[in-house]
C-alpha positions in Angstrom: -22.2 -15.0 -4.4 -19.2 -13.9 -2.2 -15.7 -13.2 -3.2 -14.5 -15.4 -6.0 -10.9 -16.0 -7.3 -11.0 -12.8 -9.4 -12.0 -10.7 -6.3 -15.6 -10.1 -7.3 -17.8 -9.3 -4.3 -21.5 -9.2 -3.6 -23.6 -6.7 -1.6 -23.0 -8.5 1.7 -19.3 -8.5 1.2 -19.3 -4.8 0.3 -21.3 -4.0 3.5 -18.8 -6.1 5.5 -15.8 -4.3 4.0 -17.4 -0.9 4.7 -18.0 -1.9 8.3 -14.4 -3.1 8.6 -13.1 0.1 7.1 -15.2 2.2 9.5 -14.2 0.2 12.6 -11.1 -2.0 11.9 -10.9 -3.3 15.4 -14.5 -4.6 15.5 -14.8 -8.3 16.2 -16.6 -11.0 14.1 -19.5 -11.2 16.6 -20.1 -7.5 16.4 -19.9 -7.5 12.7 -22.5 -10.2 12.6 -24.8 -8.2 14.8 -24.3 -5.0 12.7 -24.9 -6.9 9.4 -27.8 -9.1 10.7 -26.2 -12.3 9.7 -24.8 -15.3 11.5 -21.3 -15.1 13.0 -20.3 -18.2 10.9 -21.4 -16.3 7.7 -19.2 -13.3 8.6 -16.2 -15.6 9.3 -16.7 -17.5 6.1 -16.9 -14.3 4.1 -13.8 -12.8 5.8 -11.9 -16.1 5.2 -12.9 -16.2 1.6 -11.9 -12.6 1.0 -8.5 -13.2 2.6 -7.9 -16.3 0.5 -8.8 -14.5 -2.7 -6.7 -11.5 -1.9 -9.5 -8.9 -1.5 -8.4 -8.4 2.1 -4.6 -8.2 2.1 -4.0 -7.6 5.7 -5.6 -6.9 9.1 -2.5 -4.9 10.2 -2.9 -1.3 11.4 -2.4 1.5 8.9 0.6 3.4 10.0 1.1 7.1 9.4 4.7 8.1 8.4 4.1 11.7 9.4 3.0 10.7 12.9 6.2 8.6 13.1 8.3 11.7 12.4 8.6 11.3 8.6 6.9 14.5 7.4 8.4 14.6 3.9 7.0 12.4 1.2 8.7 12.2 -2.2 8.4 10.1 -5.4 11.6 9.0 -7.2 11.7 7.7 -10.8 14.6 5.4 -11.2 16.3 4.3 -14.4 18.2 1.0 -13.8 20.6 -1.0 -15.9 19.0 -3.6 -18.1 18.5 -7.0 -16.4 19.4 -5.7 -12.9 15.9 -5.1 -11.5 16.0 -7.9 -8.9 19.3 -6.6 -7.5 18.0 -3.0 -7.4 14.9 -4.1 -5.6 17.0 -5.9 -3.0 19.0 -2.7 -2.5 15.8 -0.6 -2.1 14.3 -3.1 0.4 17.3 -2.4 2.6 16.4 1.3 2.9 13.5 1.7 5.4 12.4 5.0 4.0 11.5 3.4 0.6 7.9 2.5 1.3 6.9 1.3 -2.2 8.4 0.5 -5.6 6.4 0.1 -8.7 7.6 -1.1 -12.1 6.5 1.5 -14.6 6.2 2.3 -18.3 7.5 5.5 -19.9 10.4 7.5 -18.5 12.2 5.3 -16.0 11.9 1.8 -14.8 10.8 2.1 -11.2 8.6 4.6 -9.3 9.4 4.7 -5.5 7.5 6.4 -2.7 10.0 7.6 -0.1 9.7 9.4 3.2 12.1 11.5 5.2 12.2 13.5 8.4 13.2 16.7 6.6 14.5 17.9 3.2 18.1 17.3 4.4 17.2 13.8 5.5 15.5 13.3 2.1 18.9 14.1 0.5 20.5 11.5 2.7 17.9 8.9 1.7 18.4 9.7 -2.0 22.1 9.4 -1.5 21.6 5.9 -0.1 19.3 5.0 -3.0 21.7 6.3 -5.6 24.9 4.8 -4.1 24.0 1.5 -5.9 25.8 1.5 -9.2 22.9 -0.3 -11.0 20.8 2.8 -10.7 21.7 5.0 -13.6 19.5 8.0 -13.0 17.0 9.3 -10.5 14.4 12.0 -10.8 12.6 13.1 -7.6 9.6 15.2 -6.8 8.5 16.2 -3.3 4.8 15.9 -2.4 3.4 19.1 -1.0 0.1 17.7 0.3 -2.0 14.5 0.1 -5.5 15.7 -0.8 -6.6 12.1 -1.6 -5.0 9.5 0.7 -4.5 5.9 -0.4 -8.0 4.5 -0.7 -9.6 1.4 -2.1 -13.1 1.4 -0.5 -14.7 3.4 -3.4 -14.0 0.4 -5.7 -16.2 -1.7 -3.5 -19.3 0.2 -4.6 -18.5 -0.1 -8.3 
């Protein structure tokens, strides 16, 4: 069946994704050997999963902590009505803002931030809050990360 436009995957796709997760630098020829299928089959499956968005990137996963950013925080931002695009442009200009999600409930955006220290986090938050379209910010500091970002368990569902 393969990956379709909705992102459904079959058993071979799931095996291929597990192999890539375990050894992201492995080549197509080695993947075909490990899976017992033709190289062209592996390439076609990879191409299809890239087109459908199942595979978003082949870029390396970078670790902020190893880059010297040992503090992770989450900030909930309340923004002025109708100013989301401008606020997002402002947030994109701050390298320590790793993600921003539009949310429901209290606040409008949830951002994942990193910093080198708590003092540096204060500086990052000051840069975030210097934009007048951000009305209020509430921040929590992550103490640990017992479950890192993961998607592979969804492949088995």
